[in-house]
C-alpha positions as MATLAB code, in Angstrom:
seq = 'XXXXXXXXXXXXXXXXXXXXXXXXXXXXXXXXXXXXXXXXXXXXXXXXXXXXXXXXXXXXXXXXXXXXXXXXXXXXXXXXXXXXXXXXXXXXXXXXXXXXXXXXXXXXXXXXXXXXXXXXXXXXXXXXXXXXXXXXXXXXXXXXXXXXXXXXXXXXXXXXXXXXXXXXXXXXXXXXXXXXXXXXXXXXXXXXXXXXXXXXXXXXXXXXXXXXXXXXXXXXXXXXXXXXXXXXXXXXXXXXXXXXXXXXXXXXXXXXXXXXXXXXX';
ca = [
       1.108  -10.600    6.620;
       0.355   -6.907    6.447;
      -0.721   -5.420    3.160;
      -0.353   -1.783    2.269;
      -3.099    0.729    1.566;
      -3.772   -0.313   -2.021;
      -2.554   -3.743   -0.950;
      -2.146   -7.185   -2.330;
       0.186   -9.990   -1.421;
       2.962  -11.096   -3.696;
       2.955  -14.601   -5.116;
       6.518  -15.931   -5.273;
       8.405  -13.513   -7.538;
       5.151  -11.764   -8.442;
       1.566  -12.462   -7.929;
      -1.411  -13.052   -9.276;
     -12.455  -20.838  -20.877;
     -11.156  -23.745  -20.186;
      -9.006  -22.187  -22.854;
     -10.708  -24.792  -25.013;
     -12.918  -22.795  -27.291;
     -10.612  -19.765  -27.177;
      -8.866  -20.680  -30.376;
      -5.637  -21.986  -28.840;
      -3.952  -24.841  -30.641;
      -2.957  -27.947  -28.708;
       0.703  -26.949  -28.802;
       0.184  -23.265  -28.120;
       0.737  -23.552  -24.372;
       3.272  -26.079  -23.173;
       2.856  -26.385  -19.410;
       5.892  -25.585  -17.325;
       7.308  -28.410  -15.226;
       4.984  -29.134  -12.305;
       2.068  -27.222  -13.834;
      -1.323  -28.767  -14.505;
      -1.921  -28.350  -18.275;
      -5.489  -27.051  -17.859;
      -4.509  -24.583  -15.146;
      -1.544  -23.396  -17.208;
      -3.572  -22.908  -20.375;
      -6.373  -21.010  -18.633;
      -3.878  -18.768  -16.846;
      -2.125  -18.060  -20.161;
      -5.452  -17.231  -21.810;
      -6.440  -14.907  -18.978;
      -3.052  -13.181  -19.023;
      -3.074  -12.683  -22.785;
      -6.629  -11.333  -22.705;
      -5.708   -8.791  -20.028;
      -2.476   -7.788  -21.770;
      -4.302   -7.289  -25.074;
      -7.073   -5.207  -23.494;
      -5.889   -1.626  -23.947;
      -8.311   -0.062  -21.471;
     -10.532   -1.451  -18.735;
     -12.105   -0.651  -15.397;
     -12.909   -2.990  -12.512;
     -14.073   -2.912   -8.886;
     -12.316   -4.867   -6.136;
     -13.550   -5.951   -2.712;
     -10.499   -6.672   -0.581;
     -10.201   -8.838    2.525;
      -6.910   -8.833    4.424;
      -6.226  -11.012    7.476;
      -3.715   -9.889   10.088;
      -2.474  -11.894   13.085;
      -2.070   -9.765   16.211;
       0.848  -10.236   18.613;
      -1.633  -12.022   20.907;
      -2.385  -14.533   18.142;
      -5.823  -13.157   17.272;
      -6.779  -13.291   13.595;
      -8.416  -10.053   12.405;
      -9.925   -9.347    9.017;
      -9.798   -5.868    7.483;
     -11.929   -5.084    4.459;
     -11.721   -2.420    1.799;
     -13.050   -1.476   -1.597;
     -11.143   -0.236   -4.624;
     -11.797    0.809   -8.200;
      -9.194    0.743  -10.960;
      -9.181    2.315  -14.417;
      -6.355    1.348  -16.784;
      -5.337    2.834  -20.113;
      -2.300    1.084  -21.515;
       0.568    1.586  -21.712;
       1.052    4.380  -19.205;
      -2.002    5.658  -17.341;
      -4.176    4.531  -14.450;
      -6.559    5.936  -11.858;
      -7.481    4.097   -8.654;
      -9.522    4.745   -5.542;
      -9.423    2.931   -2.216;
     -11.738    3.028    0.787;
     -11.056    1.246    4.052;
     -11.521    1.794    7.802;
      -9.947    5.243    7.637;
      -8.600    5.619    4.138;
     -10.470    7.396    1.361;
      -7.644    7.706   -1.107;
      -7.036    8.317   -4.783;
      -4.017    7.262   -6.828;
      -3.211    8.609  -10.297;
      -0.462    7.899  -12.828;
      -0.354   10.011  -15.994;
       2.774    8.604  -17.623;
       5.158   11.010  -15.929;
       3.979   11.514  -12.353;
       2.486    9.380   -9.579;
       0.047   11.117   -7.241;
      -1.422    9.749   -4.012;
      -4.194   11.889   -2.518;
      -5.747   11.157    0.862;
      -9.223   12.679    0.830;
      -9.797   12.257    4.570;
      -6.430   13.805    5.404;
      -6.743   16.296    2.521;
      -3.076   15.757    1.723;
      -1.227   14.563   -1.359;
       2.149   13.171   -2.335;
       3.684   13.243   -5.814;
       6.679   11.509   -7.377;
       8.133   11.813  -10.856;
       7.998    8.431  -12.592;
       8.391    8.515  -16.362;
       7.422    5.461  -18.374;
       4.722    2.817  -18.478;
       2.537    1.097  -15.906;
       5.302   -1.532  -15.655;
       7.603    1.182  -14.281;
       4.999    2.895  -12.112;
       3.832   -0.150  -10.156;
       7.305   -1.154   -8.835;
       7.935    2.488   -7.898;
       4.635    2.540   -6.074;
       5.437   -0.628   -4.130;
       9.147   -0.453   -3.451;
       9.597    3.291   -3.021;
       6.252    4.399   -1.597;
       5.164    1.277    0.271;
       1.759    1.129   -1.450;
       0.302   -1.246   -4.005;
      -2.769   -1.782   -6.152;
      -5.068   -4.766   -5.636;
      -4.133   -7.398   -8.212;
      -1.312   -5.220   -9.495;
       0.396   -8.104  -11.311;
      -2.723   -8.400  -13.498;
      -2.135   -4.846  -14.720;
       1.356   -5.462  -16.106;
       2.178   -5.978  -19.779;
       3.061   -9.667  -19.247;
       0.917  -10.987  -16.365;
       1.689  -14.656  -17.039;
       5.450  -14.292  -16.489;
       4.924  -12.507  -13.171;
       2.137  -14.761  -11.931;
       4.046  -17.997  -12.567;
       7.380  -16.889  -11.105;
       8.300  -19.348   -8.343;
       5.348  -21.686   -8.976;
       6.219  -25.319   -8.168;
       2.850  -26.996   -8.833;
      -0.718  -26.214   -9.814;
      -4.181  -27.732  -10.074;
      -7.474  -27.397  -11.906;
     -10.597  -27.840   -9.759;
     -13.509  -27.431  -12.162;
     -16.091  -24.673  -12.453;
     -17.705  -22.807   -9.546;
     -19.836  -19.634   -9.432;
     -18.269  -16.350   -8.326;
     -20.900  -13.668   -7.930;
     -23.216  -15.943   -9.889;
     -20.783  -16.149  -12.824;
     -19.279  -19.566  -13.802;
     -15.525  -19.511  -13.292;
     -12.622  -21.953  -13.590;
     -10.972  -22.626  -10.237;
      -7.156  -22.820  -10.414;
      -4.622  -23.321   -7.626;
      -0.861  -22.706   -7.533;
       1.896  -23.339   -5.011;
       5.182  -21.564   -4.361;
       7.678  -22.107   -1.544;
       6.231  -19.172    0.439;
       2.543  -18.963   -0.434;
      -0.338  -20.946   -1.896;
      -2.735  -19.054   -4.138;
      -5.962  -19.645   -5.987;
      -7.628  -17.779   -8.818;
     -11.077  -18.075  -10.402;
     -11.238  -17.180  -14.119;
     -14.496  -16.396  -15.903;
     -15.678  -19.104  -18.295;
     -16.308  -18.121  -21.911;
     -14.885  -15.714  -24.458;
     -13.697  -13.178  -21.859;
     -11.387  -15.049  -19.442;
     -11.356  -12.345  -16.770;
     -10.143  -12.966  -13.201;
     -13.066  -12.842  -10.752;
     -11.405  -13.781   -7.469;
      -8.077  -14.738   -5.988;
      -6.967  -15.863   -2.563;
      -3.406  -15.887   -1.277;
      -2.414  -17.894    1.803;
       0.882  -17.173    3.561;
       1.430  -20.716    4.732;
       4.590  -20.351    6.839;
       3.334  -17.406    8.903;
       1.616  -18.305   12.178;
      -2.113  -18.610   11.588;
      -1.711  -18.808    7.798;
      -3.391  -15.428    7.121;
      -5.146  -14.930    3.813;
      -5.478  -12.026    1.431;
      -8.378  -12.161   -1.010;
      -9.858   -9.979   -3.721;
     -13.168  -10.318   -5.549;
     -13.228   -8.497   -8.889;
     -16.500   -7.324  -10.389;
     -18.056   -4.775  -12.748;
     -15.464   -5.382  -15.437;
     -15.689   -2.947  -18.363;
     -13.285   -3.677  -21.207;
     -14.486   -0.714  -23.298;
     -14.695    2.177  -20.848;
     -15.438    5.725  -21.983;
     -12.590    7.767  -20.511;
     -12.828   11.512  -19.955;
      -9.885   13.552  -21.249;
      -8.955   14.755  -17.745;
      -9.389   11.399  -15.971;
      -5.672   10.954  -15.320;
      -4.936   14.569  -14.351;
      -4.657   15.680  -10.736;
      -5.820   19.169   -9.798;
      -4.691   20.118   -6.296;
      -7.824   20.652   -4.175;
      -8.097   23.968   -2.380;
      -6.480   23.757    1.038;
      -4.772   20.414    0.376;
      -1.361   19.835    1.992;
       1.660   18.655    0.011;
       3.541   15.821    1.740;
       7.268   15.096    1.503;
       6.751   11.429    2.359;
       3.995    8.871    2.856;
       3.230    7.040    6.073;
       1.431    3.681    6.070;
       0.233    2.238    9.394;
       0.437   -1.387   10.556;
      -2.834   -2.299    8.842;
      -1.813   -0.727    5.545;
      -3.891    2.430    5.874;
      -2.524    5.700    4.555;
      -1.700    8.063    7.444;
      -0.287   11.530    7.811;
       3.281   11.995    9.102;
       3.410   12.713   12.834;
       4.233   16.372   12.326;
       1.100   16.811   10.194;
      -1.323   15.405   12.792;
];
C-alpha cells in the first residue's frame, strides 16, 4: 500500500480510560454487533474527547511500509506536526526523505507549499475541516496522518466497516500507559492505543493491509499533545515566499512524496 505525502491508510470506510472513570453510564455506549464492549466504549470516549476539543496540536512519527515489485519490504519514515482549530482551520507540516512541506487550511482555501521545491498549490475549499480533508485526499491525492481523528465525528468514521474488535489491556507507549484496542474490517486490521486517564488521547495506531502481498503496515505514533495551544493570529494565513512558484497541479511520487511536475524540474 502506498500512502501519500501527508499519508495515512484508510480503515474500511474511514480510519482511525478504560472509559470507566470517565463518567459514562453503563448504558451510554451500546456496543455495535461484533464489537468488544470495552474496546467500543474506549473508542467512543476517545472520539468524543477529540471532537469536543476545540483546538489542539500534536506531533506524529510516521512509518509506511511499501512492497517493491521484487517483493522487498521497505519502510519509509516521516515526521509531521498538526495544529487544529475547529471547525475550519488547520496547519500541518511534513518532513520525509525529500519532502519538507507545509499545508494550511483557513476556512476558504487549501494551500500546499513545498519548501524544498519552493512551490505552492492552492485550491478554493469553503467550509469546515470535514469538507477540507476529503478535498485534500480525493482531489489532491494527499492526506494528513490520522485525518479521521480530526473530523467532527471520529467514532462514526473509525467504526465504518468494522466486523469485530478486541481489548488487550494496558501497555506503555512512549512511557505513557495506554489501552490497546484492535479492530477488523474486510480489507484491513488496525490497532490503536488510547491514553489511560482523564484525557483519552490516541498515542499510536497501526494499520495492516492483510490481503496485499507481504501485509504491509502503516503506523503513526502521536506525541506532544497540547489541548490548549496558544495560536498566533496569522497561524493559518499563507504569505507567498519571495521567488516561490505557483503550481497548477500537484504531483505525488510512488512513495507518497510531494514532487514538482515534470515541466517544473
